C-alpha positions in Angstrom: -36.2 -77.6 -14.2 -35.0 -80.9 -15.5 -32.2 -80.8 -18.1 -33.3 -81.4 -21.7 -33.1 -84.9 -22.8 -30.1 -85.7 -24.9 -31.0 -86.7 -28.5 -28.9 -89.5 -29.9 -28.7 -89.9 -33.7 -28.1 -93.4 -34.9 -25.0 -93.5 -37.1 -25.5 -94.1 -40.8 -24.4 -97.5 -42.0 -22.2 -95.8 -44.5 -20.5 -93.4 -42.0 -17.7 -94.1 -39.5 -18.8 -94.1 -35.9 -15.6 -94.3 -33.9 -11.8 -94.9 -33.7 -12.3 -98.7 -33.9 -14.3 -98.5 -37.1 -11.3 -99.3 -39.3 -10.3 -102.3 -37.2 -13.8 -103.6 -37.2 -14.0 -103.3 -41.0 -10.7 -105.1 -41.4 -11.9 -108.0 -39.2 -15.2 -108.3 -41.0 -13.6 -108.1 -44.5 -11.1 -110.9 -43.5 -14.0 -113.1 -42.4 -15.8 -112.6 -45.7 -12.6 -112.9 -47.9 -12.8 -116.7 -48.5 -16.5 -117.2 -47.9 -18.8 -118.5 -50.6 -22.0 -118.6 -48.6 -25.2 -117.1 -50.0 -25.5 -113.4 -49.4 -21.7 -112.9 -49.1 -21.6 -110.4 -52.0 -24.3 -108.3 -50.3 -22.4 -108.2 -47.1 -19.2 -107.3 -49.0 -21.1 -104.4 -50.6 -22.1 -102.9 -47.3 -18.5 -103.2 -46.0 -17.1 -101.8 -49.2 -19.5 -98.8 -48.9 -18.2 -98.1 -45.4 -14.6 -98.3 -46.6 -15.2 -95.9 -49.5 -17.1 -93.6 -47.1 -14.2 -93.5 -44.7 -11.8 -92.9 -47.5 -14.0 -90.0 -48.9 -14.1 -88.1 -45.6 -10.3 -88.4 -45.1 -9.9 -91.4 -42.7 -6.9 -93.5 -43.5 -8.1 -97.0 -44.4 -5.0 -98.2 -46.2 -4.6 -100.8 -43.5 -7.4 -102.8 -45.1 -5.7 -102.9 -48.5 -4.9 -106.6 -48.5 -8.4 -107.5 -47.3 -10.0 -105.4 -50.0 -7.8 -107.1 -52.6 -8.8 -110.6 -51.3 -12.5 -109.7 -51.3 -12.3 -108.6 -54.9 -12.2 -112.2 -56.1 -15.9 -112.1 -57.2 -17.9 -111.7 -60.4 -20.0 -108.9 -58.9 -19.2 -105.8 -61.1 -20.3 -103.3 -58.4 -17.8 -104.8 -56.0 -15.1 -104.7 -58.7 -15.8 -101.0 -59.3 -15.6 -100.1 -55.6 -12.4 -102.1 -55.2 -10.8 -100.4 -58.2 -11.7 -97.0 -56.8 -10.1 -97.9 -53.5 -7.0 -99.3 -55.1 -6.5 -96.4 -57.5 -6.7 -93.9 -54.6 -4.0 -95.6 -52.4 -1.7 -97.1 -55.0 -0.5 -93.6 -56.2 0.9 -92.8 -52.7 1.8 -96.2 -51.6 3.8 -98.0 -54.4 4.5 -100.9 -52.1 0.8 -101.5 -51.7 0.3 -101.2 -55.5 2.4 -104.4 -56.0 -0.4 -106.3 -54.2 -2.9 -105.3 -56.9 -0.9 -106.3 -59.9 -1.8 -110.0 -59.9 -5.6 -109.6 -59.4 -5.7 -106.7 -61.9 -3.9 -108.7 -64.5 -6.2 -111.6 -63.8 -9.2 -109.4 -64.2 -7.8 -108.1 -67.6 -8.4 -111.7 -68.8 -11.9 -112.0 -67.4 -14.8 -113.3 -69.6 -16.8 -110.1 -68.9 -15.6 -107.3 -71.2 -16.8 -104.7 -68.7 -14.5 -106.2 -66.0 -11.7 -106.4 -68.5 -12.0 -102.7 -69.4 -12.4 -101.6 -65.8 -9.4 -103.6 -64.7 -7.3 -102.3 -67.6 -8.3 -98.7 -66.8 -7.4 -99.2 -63.1 -4.1 -100.8 -64.0 -3.1 -97.9 -66.2 -4.2 -95.4 -63.6 -1.8 -96.7 -60.9 0.8 -94.2 -62.3 3.7 -96.1 -60.6 6.9 -95.9 -62.5 8.3 -99.3 -61.2 5.2 -101.1 -62.5 5.2 -100.0 -66.2 6.6 -103.4 -67.2 3.3 -105.0 -66.1 1.2 -102.6 -68.3 2.7 -103.6 -71.7 1.2 -107.0 -71.9 -2.4 -106.1 -70.9 -2.3 -103.0 -73.1 -1.2 -105.0 -76.1 -4.0 -107.5 -75.5 -6.5 -104.7 -74.9 -5.8 -103.0 -78.2 -6.5 -106.3 -80.0 -9.6 -107.2 -77.8 -12.7 -108.2 -79.6 -14.9 -105.8 -77.5 -14.9 -102.2 -78.5 -15.1 -100.9 -74.9 -11.9 -102.6 -74.0 -10.2 -101.2 -77.1 -11.5 -97.7 -76.2 -10.0 -98.0 -72.7 -6.7 -99.4 -74.1 -6.3 -96.5 -76.5 -6.3 -94.0 -73.6 -4.2 -96.4 -71.5 -1.4 -96.0 -74.1 -1.5 -92.3 -73.5 -1.3 -92.8 -69.7 1.6 -95.2 -70.2 3.4 -92.5 -72.4 3.1 -90.0 -69.5 4.5 -92.5 -67.0 7.4 -93.8 -69.2 7.9 -92.4 -72.7 10.5 -94.9 -73.7 8.4 -98.0 -72.7 5.5 -96.7 -74.8 7.7 -96.0 -77.8 9.7 -99.2 -77.5 6.4 -101.3 -77.5 5.5 -99.5 -80.8 2.1 -98.6 -79.4 1.7 -95.4 -81.6 1.8 -97.6 -84.7 -0.8 -99.9 -83.3 -3.0 -96.9 -82.5 -2.7 -95.5 -86.0 -3.7 -98.9 -87.4 -6.7 -99.0 -85.1 -7.7 -95.4 -86.0 -7.7 -96.2 -89.7 -9.4 -99.6 -89.5 -11.5 -100.0 -86.4 -15.3 -100.2 -87.0 -16.1 -98.5 -83.7 -16.2 -94.7 -83.9 -15.3 -94.1 -80.2 -12.1 -96.3 -80.6 -11.1 -94.1 -83.6 -11.7 -90.9 -81.6 -9.7 -92.1 -78.7 -6.8 -93.2 -80.9 -6.8 -89.8 -82.6 -6.7 -87.9 -79.3 -3.9 -90.2 -78.0 -1.8 -89.9 -81.2 -2.3 -86.1 -81.4 -0.8 -85.7 -77.9 1.9 -88.3 -78.2 3.2 -87.2 -81.6 2.8 -83.5 -80.6 5.2 -84.1 -77.7 7.6 -86.4 -79.6 7.8 -84.0 -82.6 10.5 -81.9 -80.9 12.6 -85.0 -80.4 12.5 -86.9 -83.7 11.7 -86.1 -87.3 9.7 -89.3 -87.7 7.3 -88.2 -85.0 7.0 -84.7 -86.7 6.2 -86.4 -90.0 3.6 -88.6 -88.3 2.0 -85.5 -86.7 1.8 -83.8 -90.1 0.2 -86.9 -91.5 -2.8 -86.3 -89.2 -3.6 -83.3 -91.4 -3.4 -85.3 -94.7 -6.3 -85.1 -97.1 -7.1 -88.9 -97.0 -7.3 -88.9 -93.2 -9.4 -85.7 -93.0 -11.8 -87.1 -95.6 -12.0 -90.4 -93.8 -12.9 -88.7 -90.5 -15.5 -86.4 -92.2 -17.2 -89.3 -94.0 -17.7 -91.1 -90.7 -18.4 -87.8 -88.9 -22.0 -88.6 -87.8 -21.0 -91.8 -86.2 -18.9 -90.1 -83.5 -20.1 -88.8 -80.2 -20.6 -85.0 -79.9 -17.3 -84.6 -77.9 -15.4 -86.6 -80.5 -17.0 -84.4 -83.2 -15.5 -81.4 -81.4 -12.1 -82.9 -81.4 -12.3 -83.8 -85.1 -13.6 -80.3 -86.0 -10.7 -78.8 -84.2 -8.3 -81.0 -86.2 -10.1 -80.2 -89.5 -9.8 -76.4 -88.8 -6.0 -76.8 -89.1 -6.3 -78.4 -92.5 -5.6 -76.3 -95.6 -7.9 -77.2 -98.5 -6.5 -77.2 -102.0 -9.2 -75.0 -103.6 -12.6 -73.4 -103.1 -14.5 -76.4 -104.3 -13.0 -78.5 -101.5 -14.0 -75.7 -99.0 -17.6 -75.8 -100.3 -17.8 -79.6 -100.1 -16.6 -79.6 -96.5 -19.0 -76.8 -95.5 -22.0 -78.5 -97.2 -21.1 -81.8 -95.4 -21.0 -80.1 -92.0 -23.8 -77.5 -92.4 -26.3 -79.6 -90.4 -24.0 -79.4 -87.4 -25.0 -75.8 -87.0 -28.4 -77.0 -85.7 -26.8 -79.5 -83.2 -28.2 -79.4 -79.7 -24.7 -79.3 -78.2 -23.3 -75.8 -78.1 -19.7 -77.0 -78.3 -20.4 -78.7 -81.6 -22.0 -75.6 -83.0 -19.1 -73.3 -81.9 -16.6 -75.8 -83.3 -18.4 -75.8 -86.6 -18.6 -72.0 -86.7 -14.9 -71.8 -86.0 -14.2 -74.1 -88.9 -16.4 -72.2 -91.3 -14.8 -68.9 -90.3 -11.3 -70.3 -90.7 -12.1 -71.8 -94.1 -13.5 -68.6 -95.6 -11.0 -66.0 -94.2 -9.5 -65.5 -97.7 -13.0 -65.3 -99.3 -14.5 -61.9 -98.3 -18.0 -62.4 -99.9 -18.3 -66.0 -98.6 -17.0 -64.9 -95.2 -19.8 -62.4 -94.9 -22.4 -65.0 -95.9 -21.0 -67.2 -93.1 -21.7 -64.5 -90.6 -25.3 -64.3 -91.9 -25.6 -68.1 -91.7 -24.2 -68.5 -88.2 -26.3 -65.7 -86.7 -29.5 -67.7 -86.1 -27.8 -70.7 -84.5 -25.9 -68.5 -82.1 -29.0 -66.5 -81.1 -30.8 -69.7 -80.5 -28.1 -71.0 -78.2 -28.2 -67.7 -76.2 -31.9 -68.0 -75.5 -32.2 -71.8 -75.1 -29.4 -72.7 -72.7 -28.6 -71.8 -69.1 -26.8 -68.7 -68.0 -23.4 -70.3 -68.2 -23.9 -71.4 -71.8 -25.5 -68.0 -72.6 -22.5 -66.2 -71.3 -20.0 -68.4 -73.3 -22.0 -68.0 -76.5 -22.5 -64.3 -75.9 -18.8 -63.9 -75.5 -18.3 -65.4 -79.0 -21.1 -63.3 -80.4 -19.5 -60.2 -78.9 -16.3 -61.0 -80.7 -18.1 -61.4 -84.0 -20.1 -58.2 -83.5 -16.9 -56.3 -83.0 -15.7 -57.5 -86.4 -19.1 -57.1 -88.2 -21.5 -55.0 -86.2 -23.8 -54.2 -89.2 -24.8 -57.9 -89.6 -26.2 -58.0 -86.0 -27.7 -54.5 -85.9 -31.2 -55.6 -86.8 -31.2 -58.3 -84.0 -30.5 -55.9 -81.1 -33.7 -56.9 -79.3 -32.1 -60.4 -78.7 -29.7 -58.6 -76.4 -32.3 -57.0 -74.1 -31.8 -58.0 -70.5 -34.2 -60.4 -68.7 -35.1 -59.7 -65.1 -34.0 -63.2 -64.0 -30.6 -63.3 -65.7 -27.4 -63.1 -63.6 -25.5 -59.8 -63.6 -22.5 -61.2 -65.6 -24.9 -62.1 -68.5 -26.6 -58.7 -68.3 -23.3 -56.9 -68.4 -22.2 -58.7 -71.5 -25.6 -58.0 -73.2 -25.1 -54.3 -72.4 -21.7 -54.5 -74.2 -23.5 -56.1 -77.2 -26.1 -53.4 -77.3 -23.3 -50.8 -77.3 -21.6 -52.6 -80.1 -24.6 -53.0 -82.4 -26.0 -49.5 -82.0 -26.2 -47.4 -85.1 -28.2 -44.6 -86.6 -31.3 -46.8 -87.2 -31.6 -48.4 -83.7 -29.9 -45.9 -81.4 -33.2 -44.4 -80.1 -34.7 -47.8 -79.2 -31.5 -49.0 -77.5 -31.0 -45.9 -75.5 -34.7 -45.9 -74.4 -34.2 -49.5 -73.1 -30.9 -48.6 -71.4 -32.6 -45.7 -69.6 -35.1 -48.1 -68.1 -32.2 -50.1 -66.7 -30.7 -46.9 -65.2 -33.6 -46.7 -62.8 -33.0 -50.3 -61.7 -32.7 -51.1 -58.0 -29.7 -53.2 -58.8 -26.9 -50.5 -58.5 -24.2 -52.3 -60.5 -26.7 -52.8 -63.3 -27.7 -49.1 -63.2 -24.1 -48.1 -63.4 -23.4 -50.3 -66.4 -26.5 -49.0 -68.2 -25.4 -45.4 -67.8 -21.9 -46.3 -69.1 -23.5 -48.0 -72.1 -25.5 -44.9 -72.9 -22.4 -42.8 -72.7 -20.4 -45.2 -75.0 -23.2 -45.0 -77.6 -23.2 -41.2 -77.4 -19.5 -41.1 -78.1 -20.0 -43.3 -81.2 -22.7 -41.2 -82.8 -22.8 -37.9 -84.5 -26.4 -36.9 -83.7 -26.4 -37.0 -79.9 -29.1 -34.5 -79.1 -31.5 -37.0 -77.6 -28.8 -38.9 -75.8 -27.4 -35.8 -74.1 -30.9 -34.9 -72.9 -31.3 -38.3 -71.4 -27.9 -38.1 -69.6 -28.8 -34.7 -68.2 -32.1 -36.1 -66.9 -30.1 -38.7 -65.0 -28.5 -35.8 -63.0 -32.0 -34.9 -61.8 -32.7 -38.4 -60.4 -30.9 -37.5 -57.1 -29.4 -40.9 -56.8 -25.8 -40.8 -55.8 -24.6 -43.7 -58.0 -26.5 -42.3 -61.0 -25.1 -38.8 -60.5 -21.6 -40.2 -60.1 -21.6 -42.2 -63.3 -23.3 -39.5 -65.3 -20.8 -36.9 -64.3 -18.0 -39.1 -65.6 -19.8 -39.5 -68.9 -20.7 -35.8 -69.2 -17.0 -35.0 -68.9 -16.1 -37.3 -71.8 -19.0 -35.9 -73.8 -17.7 -32.4 -73.4 -14.3 -33.4 -74.5 -15.7 -34.7 -77.8 -18.6 -32.3 -78.2 -17.6 -28.9 -76.7 -20.6 -27.3 -78.4 -22.8 -28.9 -75.7 -21.0 -27.2 -72.8 -23.7 -24.5 -72.3 -26.5 -27.0 -71.8 -24.4 -29.4 -69.7 -22.8 -26.8 -67.5 -26.2 -25.3 -66.7 -27.3 -28.6 -65.1 -23.9 -29.5 -63.6 -23.7 -26.2 -61.9 -26.7 -27.1 -59.7 -24.9 -30.1 -58.2 -23.3 -29.6 -54.8 -19.8 -31.0 -54.5 -20.7 -32.2 -51.1 -23.1 -34.7 -52.6 -20.5 -36.2 -54.8 -18.2 -38.6 -52.9 -16.9 -41.1 -55.5 -13.4 -40.2 -56.6 -13.9 -40.5 -60.3 -17.1 -38.5 -60.2 -15.6 -35.8 -58.0 -12.6 -35.6 -60.3 -14.9 -35.2 -63.3 -16.8 -32.4 -61.5 -13.6 -30.6 -60.6 -12.4 -30.9 -64.2 -15.5 -29.1 -65.4 -15.1 -26.5 -62.7 -11.7 -25.7 -64.0 -12.4 -26.1 -67.7 -15.5 -24.0 -67.8 -14.8 -21.6 -64.9 -15.9 -18.6 -66.9 -19.4 -20.2 -67.4 -19.9 -21.3 -63.7 -20.4 -18.4 -61.4 -19.4 -20.2 -58.2 -16.5 -22.2 -59.6 -13.7 -20.4 -57.7 -15.6 -20.6 -54.4 -16.4 -24.3 -54.9 -12.8 -25.0 -55.6 -11.7 -23.0 -52.5 -14.0 -25.0 -50.3 -12.6 -28.2 -51.7 -9.0 -27.0 -51.1 -9.9 -26.2 -47.4 -10.7 -29.9 -47.0 -7.5 -31.0 -48.8 -6.3 -33.3 -45.9 -9.7 -35.1 -45.8 -9.5 -36.0 -49.5 -7.9 -39.5 -49.7 -7.9 -39.9 -53.5 -4.8 -38.8 -55.3 -6.7 -38.6 -58.5 -9.0 -35.9 -57.0 -6.1 -33.9 -55.6 -4.4 -34.0 -59.0 -7.5 -32.7 -60.8 -8.0 -30.1 -58.1 -4.5 -28.7 -58.6 -5.1 -28.4 -62.4 -8.6 -27.0 -62.1 -7.6 -24.2 -59.7 -4.7 -23.2 -61.9 -7.0 -23.1 -65.0 -9.5 -21.1 -63.0 -6.8 -18.7 -61.9 -6.0 -17.9 -65.5 -9.7 -17.0 -66.2 -10.7 -15.4 -63.0 -7.5 -14.3 -61.1 -8.8 -12.1 -58.4 -11.3 -14.7 -57.1 -8.9 -17.6 -57.4 -5.8 -16.0 -56.0 -6.2 -17.2 -52.4 -7.3 -20.7 -53.4 -4.3 -21.1 -55.8 -1.9 -20.2 -53.0 -3.4 -22.7 -50.6 -3.5 -25.5 -53.3 0.1 -25.1 -54.3 1.3 -25.1 -50.7 -0.8 -28.2 -49.9 0.2 -29.9 -53.1 3.9 -29.4 -52.6 3.7 -30.9 -49.2 1.5 -33.8 -50.2 2.7 -37.2 -49.4 1.7 -38.6 -52.8 4.6 -38.2 -55.2 2.5 -37.4 -58.3 0.6 -34.7 -56.5 3.8 -33.3 -55.0 5.5 -33.2 -58.4 2.6 -31.6 -60.2 2.2 -28.8 -57.6 5.9 -28.1 -57.8 5.7 -28.0 -61.6 2.9 -25.5 -61.5 4.7 -23.3 -58.9 7.9 -23.2 -60.9 6.0 -22.5 -64.1 4.3 -19.5 -62.5 7.6 -18.3 -61.1 9.3 -18.5 -64.5 6.7 -16.9 -66.6 2.9 -16.6 -66.1 2.1 -16.4 -69.9 4.1 -19.6 -70.6 2.4 -21.3 -67.7 -1.0 -20.5 -69.2 0.0 -21.9 -72.6 1.2 -25.1 -70.9 -1.7 -25.6 -68.4 -4.6 -24.0 -70.3 -4.1 -24.4 -74.1 -6.9 -23.9 -76.6 -9.6 -26.6 -76.4 -9.5 -29.3 -79.1 -12.3 -31.8 -79.5 -11.3 -35.4 -79.0 -12.4 -37.3 -82.1 -11.6 -40.8 -81.1 -11.0 -42.3 -77.6 -8.3 -44.8 -77.1 -9.4 -48.5 -77.4 -8.5 -50.7 -74.5 -7.4 -53.5 -76.9 -5.3 -53.3 -80.0 -6.4 -54.8 -83.3 -3.5 -57.3 -83.0 -4.9 -58.6 -79.7 -8.4 -58.8 -81.2 -7.1 -60.8 -84.2 -5.2 -63.1 -81.9 -8.4 -63.8 -79.9 -10.3 -64.4 -83.1 -7.7 -67.0 -84.1 -8.4 -68.8 -80.8 -12.2 -68.9 -81.4 -14.0 -71.5 -79.3 -11.6 -71.3 -76.4 -11.3 -69.6 -73.1 -9.5 -66.8 -74.8 -12.8 -65.5 -76.1 -14.4 -65.7 -72.6 -11.5 -64.0 -70.9 -11.2 -61.5 -73.8 -7.4 -62.0 -73.9 -5.1 -64.3 -75.9 -4.1 -67.6 -74.2 -0.5 -66.6 -73.6 -1.7 -63.9 -71.3 -3.3 -66.3 -68.8 -1.3 -69.5 -69.3 2.4 -68.5 -69.3 3.8 -67.5 -65.9 5.6 -64.4 -67.1 2.2 -62.9 -68.1 0.4 -63.5 -64.9 -0.5 -60.5 -62.8 1.5 -59.4 -59.7 0.6 -60.8 -56.3 -1.5 -58.5 -54.2 0.5 -57.8 -51.1 -1.1 -56.5 -47.9 -0.4 -52.8 -47.2 -1.5 -52.8 -43.6 0.5 -50.6 -41.2 1.3 -53.7 -39.2 3.6 -54.9 -42.0 6.9 -53.6 -40.5 10.3 -54.1 -41.9 13.6 -54.8 -40.1 16.3 -52.3 -40.3 19.3 -53.1 -42.6 21.4 -54.1 -39.7 19.0 -56.7 -38.3 17.7 -58.4 -41.4 19.0 -61.8 -40.3 17.1 -61.8 -37.0 13.5 -62.3 -37.7 10.9 -62.6 -34.9 7.9 -64.6 -36.0 4.5 -62.9 -35.4 3.2 -65.8 -33.4 5.9 -65.3 -30.7 4.6 -61.8 -29.8 2.2 -61.9 -26.8 -1.2 -60.4 -26.8 -0.2 -57.4 -24.6 2.6 -56.5 -27.0 0.6 -56.2 -30.2 2.1 -52.8 -30.9 5.6 -54.4 -31.0 5.4 -56.1 -34.3 8.7 -57.3 -35.8 8.8 -58.7 -39.3 11.1 -58.4 -42.3 11.0 -56.6 -45.7 13.9 -55.1 -47.5 11.9 -54.2 -50.6 11.3 -50.6 -49.4 15.0 -49.8 -49.5 15.5 -49.7 -53.2 12.1 -48.2 -53.7 12.8 -45.5 -51.2 16.2 -44.6 -52.7 14.5 -44.1 -56.1 11.8 -41.8 -54.9 14.0 -39.9 -52.7 16.5 -38.9 -55.3 15.0 -35.5 -56.0 17.3 -32.6 -55.2 14.8 -30.0 -54.0 13.5 -29.1 -50.6 9.7 -28.7 -50.3 8.2 -25.4 -49.1 6.5 -25.3 -45.8 2.8 -25.9 -45.2 1.0 -25.1 -42.0 -2.4 -26.6 -42.9 -3.9 -23.5 -44.5 -1.7 -20.8 -46.1 2.0 -21.5 -46.1 5.3 -19.8 -46.6 6.5 -20.4 -50.2 9.4 -18.5 -51.7 12.0 -18.7 -54.3 14.6 -19.4 -51.7 12.7 -22.6 -50.7 13.4 -24.1 -54.2 16.6 -25.1 -55.8 17.4 -23.4 -59.1 15.8 -24.8 -62.3 17.9 -26.9 -64.6 17.8 -24.1 -67.2 18.6 -20.4 -66.8 16.1 -17.7 -68.1 17.2 -16.0 -71.3 17.6 -12.2 -71.1 14.4 -11.7 -73.0 12.3 -13.6 -70.5 11.6 -12.0 -67.1 13.5 -13.7 -64.4 11.7 -15.2 -61.4 10.8 -12.6 -58.8 8.8 -12.6 -55.6 5.8 -11.0 -57.5 4.1 -14.4 -57.8 4.6 -15.1 -54.1 3.1 -11.7 -53.2 0.2 -12.2 -55.6 -0.7 -15.6 -54.1 -0.2 -14.3 -50.5 2.8 -16.5 -50.0 5.2 -14.4 -48.0 8.8 -15.1 -47.3 9.4 -17.4 -44.3 11.3 -16.3 -41.3 14.9 -17.4 -41.3 15.1 -20.9 -40.0 16.9 -21.1 -36.7 19.8 -23.5 -36.7 19.2 -26.8 -35.0 20.3 -27.0 -31.3 23.7 -28.3 -30.6 23.8 -32.0 -29.7 24.1 -32.9 -26.0 27.3 -34.3 -24.6 25.9 -37.9 -24.5 28.0 -40.2 -26.7 26.6 -43.3 -28.4 28.2 -46.5 -29.5 28.4 -46.4 -33.3 28.5 -50.3 -33.5 25.7 -51.0 -31.2 24.0 -54.4 -31.7 20.8 -55.8 -30.2 19.0 -59.0 -30.9 15.2 -58.8 -31.7 14.5 -61.2 -28.8 16.5 -59.0 -26.4 14.7 -55.9 -27.7 11.3 -57.5 -27.0 12.3 -58.7 -23.6 13.6 -55.3 -22.6 10.6 -53.5 -24.0 8.3 -55.6 -21.8 10.4 -55.2 -18.7 11.5 -51.6 -18.7 9.1 -48.8 -17.7 8.5 -45.8 -20.0 11.0 -43.1 -19.1 9.8 -40.3 -21.4 6.6 -40.0 -23.4 6.3 -36.8 -25.4 5.1 -35.3 -28.7 7.4 -33.4 -30.9 7.4 -32.2 -34.5 9.3 -33.0 -37.7 10.2 -30.3 -40.3 8.2 -30.1 -43.5 11.5 -30.8 -45.3 11.8 -34.0 -43.4 8.2 -35.0 -44.3 9.0 -34.4 -47.9 12.0 -36.6 -47.6 10.0 -39.4 -45.8 9.0 -41.2 -49.0 9.6 -44.6 -47.3 10.6 -45.7 -43.8 14.1 -46.5 -45.1 15.0 -42.9 -45.6 14.6 -42.0 -41.9 16.3 -45.3 -40.9 19.5 -44.4 -42.8 19.5 -40.9 -41.4 19.2 -42.0 -37.8 21.8 -44.7 -38.3 24.2 -41.9 -39.2 23.7 -40.6 -35.7 24.3 -44.0 -34.1 20.6 -44.7 -33.5 19.7 -48.0 -35.1 16.3 -49.3 -36.2 15.2 -52.8 -35.4 11.7 -52.6 -37.0 9.8 -50.2 -39.2 6.8 -50.0 -41.4 3.5 -48.4 -42.3 2.4 -46.2 -45.1 1.7 -42.5 -45.5 0.7 -40.6 -43.5 1.5 -42.9 -40.6 4.9 -44.5 -40.1 6.1 -46.5 -37.1 9.6 -47.2 -36.0 11.4 -49.0 -33.2 14.9 -47.6 -32.6 17.6 -48.6 -30.1 21.0 -47.1 -29.1 23.7 -47.8 -26.6 26.1 -45.6 -24.6 29.7 -45.6 -25.8 31.3 -46.1 -22.4 29.0 -48.6 -20.7 26.4 -51.3 -21.7 23.4 -49.1 -21.2 20.6 -49.4 -23.8 17.9 -46.9 -25.0 14.7 -48.1 -26.7 12.4 -45.8 -28.7 9.0 -46.2 -30.2 8.6 -43.4 -32.8 5.3 -42.8 -34.6 5.4 -40.2 -37.4 2.3 -38.5 -38.9 3.5 -36.9 -42.1 0.2 -35.0 -42.7 0.4 -33.1 -39.3 4.2 -33.2 -39.0 3.8 -34.6 -35.5 6.0 -37.3 -33.9 5.0 -39.3 -30.8 8.0 -40.7 -28.8 8.1 -43.3 -26.1 11.6 -43.8 -24.6 12.7 -46.6 -22.3 16.3 -46.8 -20.8 18.4 -49.0 -18.6 19.8 -45.9 -17.1 16.8 -43.7 -16.2 19.0 -40.7 -15.3 20.3 -40.2 -18.8 16.9 -40.6 -20.5 16.4 -36.8 -20.9 19.9 -36.4 -22.5 19.2 -39.2 -24.9 15.7 -37.7 -25.7 17.4 -34.4 -26.6 20.0 -36.1 -28.7 17.3 -38.1 -30.5 15.2 -35.0 -31.2 18.4 -33.2 -32.4 19.0 -35.9 -34.9 15.4 -35.9 -36.0 15.4 -32.1 -36.5 18.2 -32.5 -39.1 16.2 -35.0 -41.1 15.6 -33.5 -44.6 18.4 -31.0 -44.5 21.3 -33.3 -45.2 
């Protein structure tokens, strides 16, 4: 079969076709530079397009700079624009090349065509080269006095650019005074707007340096200037109107008559087609009437229709921005918008972020008169194939239920969700039923009757499983199978990865024990043993707390863990009123969209922490080798398990978490040996009237005394060098070259597992036995270490790979040695040191 024919695509005239493209362009531009033949401008256009295309895709075409400048000597405005674009791109990074443009830009600033004058002045000010500021003063001064409004508009913004390049040059040339004169006297509205924007920024920055600038900044809020701008308001563009409205919102009127005059003048802006103008006007109206309660409420009524129109008439992005502002207003005055709840019903073609915000709106406007209709609509969304939408709908129903007093119909709807047999619906509903029972305990009989039919095996999401476990413990007397369901969950303790679920499981089984002791006795013993040996610090601490409470006094433990139920009247709000007021003050800004004040997302100290990777491969060097880092790229493919990197952050963290002074009781995976002798004494001593701790609770829970621990074996005779040192490179090389002398599996004591909060704890322990760590890392339950040691009398090195599984208390060892004959002796010494971990 003949090979397929090669298809060749002809290169586009505006795309580069090879390495010689730039050289060809340079030659052709040079040929056209001085030509005045007919059609020259058309040829230049094609070449300029190619140059701009190359520049756009990242090809360096700075070598044709001089040719581009020579070809710019034309009256063709399209060529001028392309040349200015090219010059502005390369002049910033090549100040030397920028010098070549000064002459022709200054010449163009005096061109007869005002469009060319304006473009040249804009390009000249955009060079942003400090050494060239002296060349900007003259053209800027002429531009501010130009007869054409476009040139004056460009010159006004050019002054601001000059200020950012060189503040002293701008102030010495007295440009701010010229801008102020233009602002007050120019007939063109856009020139006035540009002067205002430039002066606001310049005087705002200069106000901290001089009292004169501070006075000038305050003069922008004077009554004559505000009235001057408002009287010319309709002449300005919509974006200039937004800037002026923002300025006017900072003005303090002298009396109510002045407020009404300003509002009457600007009322027609509420019907403007541009949403930014409408929101800026609304902000002004709200600010002006803050001290007038009755008028402020009327403003809410007046702005409702324009906002709802913007929501329905714009695209999804505009709808979201306007809805965010509506949500803020609804939180302050929900009764005003309660009759318009149907405007917040979700449309099938809306993006999820808009739907989610509309659900929040429906939750906020719900009251006694519209709750039934809103909940009915939300229940339709709960059956949606879009799972995130269904989840949010169920949460919205729950929030409405927590707000109302008559919740009969809402509870019935929620319980119907549990019969839909959809995992995500069941999960969200369980979380809401838990909150409902906390606020309305009188509904426990109806709710528990339905929840009791749900199998815990069908609930996998941590929050939902935690909610189900909470109900099993809180209403154990009403759920016949509660002790047995909890026992089955405890049997799968090690398979439960969520600390939240394990914490709820501990509390639930203790509560169940107080209500139904005989049936829960075995489950409680297993839960306490598993919890005390849990690798998560919170779970460990809670289990130890419950165990010590039970040892101290069972009746006191019941009062602590299972007090009388009290209904929760109000759930905590996620935002304080102070934060909400701060957001309201920043109306018509990103603060409303982000639902947080600006200082929380603009200042560095308020930015969230970086998300660091927690993969097991992130190993940290031991303390003695922190200066010798082996980059990851230097490790070969067949040595992926030998990862060496640095991180000393674990050290301080580990020392904090490992400061507890108790030894954890043992746990063998099912029932364990717990006893009073396994725990250090409490900080307080029982009073004579309180029964002292006895072994009765251990006997009750089936936790017998452990056999006396046999003393660790005496260390072998092999002596190690206490000051051993090994470079990471040498470690890697030896690890590749030496064969494995011993590969075996051993165990680590439960006390050692309890102490192994971070890798650094074991590193420091082994270092005390002259066994040093060169790399470590991982997270519970898997930790990985690379150790090394050297004989005291001769330069013989031992290398160890040690993988610790804290959940099974198993340790896998791989040992390599220069002297194979002493490998077994070193292995015994290593295991002897490891067996002491947790006892010292």
